[in-house]
N, C-alpha and C positions, 0 to 999 in steps of 0.2 A: 276723515278716515282715509288712511293710506292704503294703496293697493299693494297686494303681495308682490314681492320681487319675482320677475319672470324666471322660470326654471331654465338654467343654462342648457344648451344642447349637449346631448351625450357625445363625448369624444369617442369615435370608433377606432378600434385597433385591428391591425391585420398582421398575420404571420406570412412572411415571404420566403419561398424557396430560393436560396441564393447559390447559384453555381459559380459566380464570379465573372460570368460573361456579360456582354453588353445588354442583352435582353432583360435579364433579371435586374441589372442596375437601373435601367430605364423604367421598368415596371414599378419599382419602389418609388422612384422620384415622381412618377405620375401620381401615385397615391399621396405622397407627401405634399404635392401641389394642391391637393384637395383637402388638406388638413388631417389626413389619416395618420395616426401614429403606427409605425411599422417596426417590427423586429424581424430578424432573419434567422433561418435555419439552414444548415449545410450538412450533408451526409457523406461520411467517408466510407467508400465501398472497397477500397484496396486497388481499384482499377483507375484511379484518378491519374491524369497525366502530370499535372503541376505538383510542385512540392516534392518530386522524387527525381526523375531523370533530369528535370530542369536544374536541380540543385547538384547533381552528380557530374554531368558532362561539362567539360570546359567550354565547348562550343555554345551550350545553352547558358553558361554562366556569363557570356558576353552580354546577355540581356539582363535586365533587372530581375533578381530572384525575389519572388513573393508568392504567397498564397493568395490567389486572386479573390477568393471568397472573403477573406479577412480584409483585403485591400478595398474591395467594393463596399463592405460594411463601414469601413473607416471613412470613405468618401461620402457616404450617405448619412453618416452620423447615427447609425443604428446599432443596437446590440446584435451579436451573432451567436447563436447556439450551434455547436458542432457536435454531431452524434456519430459514433463509430458503429456502423451497421455491417461491417465486413463479414462477420460470421453468419448472421441470419440472411444476408444478401445472397449467399451461395445458392439458395433454392431458386432465386429469381434467375440466376445465370444458367443453372443446370436444367430447370424445368419451366421455361417460359410458356405460359398458357397461350399467349398470342404469337409465339414463335420469334425467330430472330430477324434482324434486318439483313443488310447486305453481307455482314460478317457474323460474328458471334455476339452481336449487340441486341439484347432483349429490350429494346427501347420502350415499347408500349408497356410491357410489364414493369419495367423500371420506373416509368413515370407514375403508373398506378400505385406501385409500392411506396414511392417516396411521398406522394401526396397523402397516401394512407398513413404513413408515419407522421406527417405533419398534422393530420387530423387527430391522431393519438396524442401528439404533443399539445395541441389546443385543448383537448379534453382534460389532460393532466393539469394544464395551467389553470383551468377553470376551478379546479379543486382547491387552489390556494386562497384567492380572494378576488373580488370583482375587479380590482384594478389590475390584476395580473391576467385577466381573461383576454381572449381574442374573439373578434366578431366574425372574421372570415379569413380565407387563405388566398394569396395571390401567387402567380407564377409569371415568368417572362415568355411563355409559349406564344408562338406566332403561327397562325393557320398557314399551312402549306410550306413551312420552312424545313421540316424533316419529313422524309417520305414514309416513315413508319409510324411515328408517335404524334406528329403534329399535322394532322389532317382534320378537315371539318368533321368527318365522320367518326374520328377516334376521340375527339375532344369530349363528347358526352360519355364515352366509355370510361375515360379516365376519371371524370367526376363521379360517375355512378359506382364503379367498382372500387374506388378508393374510399368511398363513404363520405366524401366531401359534398356530393350532390350540388345544390345551387349556392353553396357557400364558397365555391371555387371561382375566382374571378381572374381573367386574363386581360389586364388593362391594355395591352398592345394590340389585341385582336378582338376586343369585346364587341365592336360594332358589327362584326361578322357572325356573332354568336347570339343565342337567346339570352335575354336579360337574366341576370342572377339576382339572388335576394338582396345583396348590397345595392344593386341598381334599383330594383323595384321599391325597396324601402326608403330610398333617398339618402342612404349613407354615402353614396358616391354619385356624382353627376355623370350619367352615361354619355351626355353630349361632349364631355371633356375627355372621354376615353378615345382610343384609336381603333382604326380598321386596317392595320397592317396585314398584308397577305403575300405569300410567296417567298422565294428564296433570296430575293434582292435584299441587300443590307442597307441600301441607300436611305430609305426612310428612317431607319434607326440611327444611322450616322448623323443625319440632319437633325433629328430630335436631340441626340446627345450634344451636338454643337449648340443647339438652342438652350439647353439646360446648363451650358458652360463646361461640360466635360471635355477634357483634352486628351485623355488617355483611358484606354479600356482594354480588356483581354481580347485578343483576336481569335475569332472562331476558326477551328480547323477540324471539323468533324466532331465538335463537342469536346468535352474535357475527359472523355472516357476512352481508355485503350481498346475496349471491345469494339469500337467503331473502326479501328485500324486493321487493315487487311493483314499486314505482316504479323501483328500481335495475335490476331485470331488464329492465324495459321500455326503459330508456335503453341498456342493453347490446345488446338486440335491435335497437334503432334504429341504433346504431353499426354493427352487422354489416350491416344492410340498406343503409345509406347507402354503405358501402365495398364492398359486393358480396362480402364474404368474412367468414367466421367466424374472426376472429383479433383479437388485441389486444396492446398493449404495456402495461407497468406504468404509464406516464404516462396512458394511456387510462383505465384502471380507477380511477386516483386522481381524475382530473377528473370522472368520472361521479358521484363522491361529493359534488361541490361545485356550488353555484349552481343557478339555474333554467336548464333546457335548452329552448330554443325553436327549432323548425325551420320557418322560413317557406317553404322550398323543399327539394327532395330533395338539392340539391348543397351546401347549407351549413346550419349551425345556429349559434345563439348560446349561449354560456355566460355567464350574467349573475350577477355577485356579488350576494348577498342582504344582506350586511352587511359591516362593516369587516374582520372576521377573514377572510371569504372573499375580499374584494378583495385583501387582503395576500397570501393564498395564491396567487391567480391572477396576481399580479405576477410570480411566479417563472416563469410560462409565457408571458408576453406576447411575448417575442421569437420564439417558435415559431409565432405566429398573427398574422393581422391583428387589430387590437384597437381599441376605441373608448373614449374618455374623455369625460365630461361636464365641460366647463370652467366654465360659467356657474352651475351649481347643484351641490349635493351629489348624487352619483349613483354607480352601479356601474361597475366596470371590466368591460368586455364583450369576451370573446374570440370570434372568428369562426372556427369550425372547418369547413374545407372550402374550396371555390373560389368566392368571391363576386365578381361583376363590380361595376363602379362603381355602377350603379343599385341593386344588391342591398346594397351597403355603405351607401347612403343609407337604404334601408329598415331595415337593421340599426341605424343610428344613431337613427332615429325610434323603433324599438322600445326601445332602451336608454334613450331619453328618457322613455318611458312609465314606467320604473321609477325615475326620478330625482325629486328634489324639484321639478323644473321641469315636471312632467307637465301642470300646468294652464296653463303659460305659452304665450304666442302663438308664441314660438320660443325655442330654446336654442342655446348655442354648444357645439360638440363638436370633438374632434380624432380623426381617423381615421389610424391608423398602419399601413402595410403591413409585412409581415414582413421586407421588405428595408430597413426603417428610414425610408422616405419617408413624411412626415407632411403632413397638410393640415388646416386649421381652417376650419370653415364653420358656418352656422346652419341648423337644421332645425326643423320643426314636430313636437313629440312626437306619437307615434301614440296616438289615443284608446284607452282600455281596450277598448271594444267592437269595435275594429278588429283586435284581436289574438285570433283565434278560439281556442277551447279546443283545437282539433285541432293547433294549432302547438306546444302544450306537450308535450314528450316525457315 
């Protein structure tokens, strides 16, 4: 009498939040080392750094252009699901329950929201068939790495308020946290997880080298413009000028590009800093009054707001200050209203010292 064949162990599957940074890259590989099948998910908020200014500005083009989330998924050999949440994400930015970080970054609310979206994705996947389901969620969070969202006391808040509860595993810091269901049930071996803690990147770099990774995205305040002081200042200025805390996707894209100069409360200038930015601003010129320098090489300048004729002349002089004709006695410019009416005239470029620092947003 033959014995029944042993039941093969259930292969567990995890959904990983992939930012494209080193931590999420390592978190997935740690799971793969334990035989966990992983797929990734990445959320587009509109505030992402990469894939926008990195592709526009020539200085950034010196580096390899890539979407780091897609690149990371390729290195890991996993599928990546990308979801555009830019419209619904607005409420996270405007009304963060847990407040902002050092700038206008709602990091704790953001992490809760994104993990919650991942929970929803997992639940939808379970509706297809068993082989499409996920057993748990992983992130690359490291205790103590971010002052707002990655603290020991906030990690349980993220798990609880997102709805992930104990199905949220952080492989890089698990040894500093309470065991999750994947650990308790033996789906993963807790002893093979890590106890990284603090802001030092040295342990992650050493682990990356151990796994054979030779390239990864360099962290610089995360991949979100809201962590950037200059960008947050521009966004706050936009809200103040319009008298409302609101934005459209075009607004937040334009805040990423050019010099922003506000000579008066009712209008500001968006001045291209180089050829790549000028080309990008070309796509918006019909939505704004705009200024071209005709007699010299110079920036395309958009006028955001309601400027009268005198203010447009001031705007043209400021635009001249950033052109190669800045030292000329006069330059020729073209001012085009958003209704298409254009006029050409000569103006005196504004001296550098006449553009006060307070005008720069």
